[in-house]
C-alpha positions as CSV (number, residue, x, y, z in Angstrom):
1,X,16.3,21.4,-28.7
2,X,12.7,22.4,-28.0
3,X,11.9,24.2,-24.8
4,X,10.9,22.1,-21.8
5,X,7.1,22.0,-21.5
6,X,5.5,21.5,-18.1
7,X,3.6,18.3,-17.8
8,X,-0.2,19.0,-17.7
9,X,-2.2,18.1,-14.6
10,X,-2.5,14.5,-13.6
11,X,-5.9,12.9,-13.6
12,X,-6.7,14.5,-10.3
13,X,-8.4,17.8,-9.7
14,X,-6.1,20.8,-10.3
15,X,-5.2,23.2,-7.5
16,X,-7.4,26.3,-7.5
17,X,-5.4,29.1,-9.0
18,X,-4.9,32.2,-6.8
19,X,-4.9,35.0,-9.4
20,X,-2.8,38.0,-8.7
21,X,-5.5,40.1,-10.5
22,X,-8.2,39.0,-8.1
23,X,-7.1,39.7,-4.5
24,X,-9.2,38.7,-1.6
25,X,-11.9,41.3,-0.9
26,X,-11.6,43.4,2.2
27,X,-13.5,42.2,5.2
28,X,-12.8,38.5,4.6
29,X,-10.5,37.1,7.2
30,X,-7.8,34.7,5.9
31,X,-8.3,32.8,9.1
32,X,-12.0,32.2,8.5
33,X,-13.0,28.6,8.2
34,X,-14.3,29.2,4.7
35,X,-11.1,30.5,3.3
36,X,-9.0,28.0,5.1
37,X,-11.3,25.2,3.8
38,X,-10.8,25.9,0.1
39,X,-7.4,24.2,0.1
40,X,-8.7,21.2,1.9
41,X,-11.7,21.0,-0.5
42,X,-9.5,20.6,-3.5
43,X,-7.7,17.7,-1.9
44,X,-11.0,16.0,-1.2
45,X,-12.7,16.9,-4.5
46,X,-11.7,13.8,-6.3
47,X,-13.8,11.6,-3.9
48,X,-16.9,13.4,-5.2
49,X,-16.6,11.8,-8.6
50,X,-16.0,8.2,-7.9
51,X,-18.2,5.4,-6.5
52,X,-18.5,5.3,-2.8
53,X,-19.5,1.6,-2.2
54,X,-18.5,-1.4,-4.3
55,X,-19.8,-4.9,-4.2
56,X,-17.2,-7.4,-5.3
57,X,-20.0,-10.0,-5.9
58,X,-21.7,-8.1,-8.7
59,X,-21.0,-5.6,-11.5
60,X,-21.4,-2.3,-9.8
61,X,-23.0,0.7,-11.7
62,X,-23.7,-1.4,-14.8
63,X,-20.0,-2.0,-15.4
64,X,-19.3,-3.0,-19.0
65,X,-16.3,-4.5,-20.7
66,X,-16.6,-3.2,-24.3
67,X,-13.5,-1.2,-25.1
68,X,-13.4,2.6,-25.4
69,X,-11.3,4.6,-27.8
70,X,-10.3,8.1,-27.0
71,X,-11.2,10.6,-29.8
72,X,-8.3,12.2,-31.6
73,X,-9.6,15.6,-30.5
74,X,-12.3,17.2,-28.4
75,X,-13.4,20.4,-30.0
76,X,-10.2,22.5,-30.4
77,X,-8.2,20.3,-28.0
78,X,-6.0,17.6,-29.4
79,X,-4.2,14.7,-27.8
80,X,-1.0,16.0,-26.1
81,X,1.0,13.3,-28.0
82,X,0.2,15.2,-31.2
83,X,1.4,18.6,-30.0
84,X,5.0,19.3,-31.3
85,X,5.7,21.6,-28.3
86,X,6.0,18.7,-26.0
87,X,9.5,17.3,-25.3
88,X,10.1,13.6,-25.3
89,X,10.7,13.7,-21.6
90,X,7.3,15.4,-20.9
91,X,5.5,12.8,-23.1
92,X,7.3,10.0,-21.4
93,X,5.9,11.1,-18.0
94,X,2.4,11.2,-19.4
95,X,2.7,7.9,-21.3
96,X,4.0,6.2,-18.1
97,X,1.4,7.6,-15.7
98,X,-1.9,7.6,-17.7
99,X,-2.0,3.8,-18.1
100,X,-1.8,3.5,-14.3
101,X,-4.5,6.1,-13.9
102,X,-6.7,4.1,-16.2
103,X,-6.0,0.9,-14.2
104,X,-7.0,2.7,-11.0
105,X,-10.1,4.1,-12.6
106,X,-11.2,0.7,-13.8
107,X,-10.6,-0.8,-10.4
108,X,-12.8,1.9,-8.8
109,X,-15.7,0.9,-11.1
110,X,-15.4,-2.9,-10.6
111,X,-13.3,-3.6,-13.7
112,X,-15.3,-1.6,-16.2
113,X,-13.7,-0.7,-19.5
114,X,-12.1,2.8,-19.4
115,X,-10.0,5.2,-21.3
116,X,-7.8,8.1,-20.0
117,X,-6.4,10.6,-22.3
118,X,-5.0,14.1,-22.0
119,X,-5.6,17.0,-24.4
120,X,-4.4,20.5,-24.8
121,X,-4.8,23.5,-27.1
122,X,-2.1,24.7,-29.6
123,X,-0.7,27.2,-27.1
124,X,-0.7,24.8,-24.1
125,X,-2.9,27.3,-22.2
126,X,-5.6,24.8,-21.3
127,X,-5.3,21.2,-20.3
128,X,-8.2,18.6,-20.4
129,X,-8.0,15.1,-19.1
130,X,-10.7,12.7,-20.4
131,X,-11.9,9.9,-18.2
132,X,-14.5,7.6,-19.9
133,X,-16.0,4.6,-18.1
134,X,-18.4,1.9,-19.3
135,X,-20.4,2.4,-16.1
136,X,-22.9,4.7,-14.4
137,X,-21.7,7.2,-11.8
138,X,-23.6,8.9,-9.0
139,X,-24.4,12.6,-9.4
140,X,-21.6,14.7,-7.9
141,X,-22.4,16.1,-4.5
142,X,-21.1,18.9,-2.3
143,X,-22.2,19.9,1.2
144,X,-24.8,22.8,1.4
145,X,-23.4,26.2,2.3
146,X,-25.6,29.2,2.8
147,X,-23.3,31.8,1.1
148,X,-25.6,34.7,2.1
149,X,-25.2,33.9,5.8
150,X,-21.4,34.0,5.4
151,X,-21.6,37.3,3.6
152,X,-20.4,35.8,0.3
153,X,-21.7,36.1,-3.3
154,X,-21.3,32.4,-3.9
155,X,-20.5,29.3,-1.8
156,X,-16.9,28.1,-1.8
157,X,-18.0,25.0,-3.8
158,X,-21.0,24.1,-5.8
159,X,-22.4,21.8,-8.5
160,X,-23.3,23.7,-11.6
161,X,-25.7,21.8,-13.9
162,X,-25.7,22.6,-17.7
163,X,-28.2,20.4,-19.5
164,X,-27.1,16.7,-18.8
165,X,-23.7,17.8,-17.5
166,X,-22.8,18.3,-13.8
167,X,-19.7,20.4,-13.0
168,X,-17.9,20.6,-9.7
169,X,-16.9,24.3,-9.3
170,X,-14.7,26.0,-6.6
171,X,-15.3,29.7,-6.0
172,X,-12.8,32.1,-4.5
173,X,-14.3,34.4,-1.9
174,X,-16.3,37.4,-3.2
175,X,-18.3,39.6,-0.8
176,X,-22.1,39.5,-1.1
177,X,-23.3,42.2,-3.4
178,X,-20.2,42.1,-5.5
179,X,-20.0,40.5,-8.9
180,X,-17.4,37.6,-8.8
181,X,-14.5,38.1,-11.2
182,X,-14.4,35.5,-14.0
183,X,-11.1,34.0,-12.7
184,X,-12.6,33.5,-9.3
185,X,-14.7,30.6,-10.8
186,X,-12.7,27.4,-11.2
187,X,-14.3,24.4,-12.9
188,X,-12.5,21.3,-11.6
189,X,-14.5,18.6,-13.3
190,X,-17.6,18.2,-15.5
191,X,-19.3,14.9,-16.2
192,X,-22.2,13.3,-17.9
193,X,-23.5,9.8,-17.1
194,X,-26.1,7.2,-18.3
195,X,-26.9,3.6,-17.4
196,X,-23.8,2.4,-19.2
197,X,-21.4,5.3,-19.7
198,X,-19.7,8.1,-17.8
199,X,-17.7,10.8,-19.5
200,X,-15.7,13.1,-17.2
201,X,-13.3,15.9,-18.0
202,X,-10.8,17.4,-15.6
203,X,-9.6,20.9,-16.3
204,X,-6.3,22.8,-15.6
205,X,-3.8,25.2,-17.0
206,X,-3.7,29.0,-17.1
207,X,-6.2,29.6,-19.8
208,X,-9.8,30.7,-19.6
209,X,-11.6,27.3,-20.1
210,X,-11.8,26.3,-16.5
211,X,-13.2,29.7,-15.6
212,X,-16.4,29.0,-17.6
213,X,-18.6,26.0,-16.4
214,X,-20.7,26.5,-19.5
215,X,-17.8,26.1,-21.9
216,X,-16.5,23.2,-19.9
217,X,-19.9,21.5,-19.9
218,X,-20.2,22.0,-23.7
219,X,-16.9,20.2,-24.1
220,X,-18.2,17.2,-22.2
221,X,-21.1,17.0,-24.6
222,X,-18.6,16.9,-27.5
223,X,-16.7,14.1,-25.9
224,X,-19.9,12.2,-25.2
225,X,-21.0,12.3,-28.8
226,X,-17.6,10.8,-29.8
227,X,-17.9,7.9,-27.2
228,X,-21.6,7.0,-27.0
């Protein structure tokens, strides 16, 4: 019997990993509002990537009905259903939950056509959830934080823009003047949108992908090419 494989993240932002190799820097109080706020930020992050106001009397955000088909792969990442390391039980959980996620996503965009599909690499180190919608999305937003005033190298959350892609990034605290370690940067989502299409990827797992907004953004462009 193949070993039990943990189910990859649901179509919600992954929890920010607290790496044992990147302890909190000295001088940063664990009771500070910034550090305490990181956990709360992750809970609320999903709201930054969906429409705020919907009008039931019209088609919001240019919602379209033409069907979308998930690509067989996005770069080096293939659909989880094709990975032989997944047990039937793990796949059942995914196959049961993703259609409901797609239904909820469509409802959030006024009934637009959508597709939700999970991908992983061969070693199950990185997980990617594709959310594609026949509709336009607002640009992701986070509140402004002056990291310098707080004695930090980076704000706890920021939008990193790479070409046409906007990535929602959470940063673990690093003192000002210090170079943030690579695993302190956590890309939660990246998305690209136009008048009639939004392609969003959510990232998780213990691999390096989510620690590089540039690599994550490049993957969105690959998915966009397959769907547009």
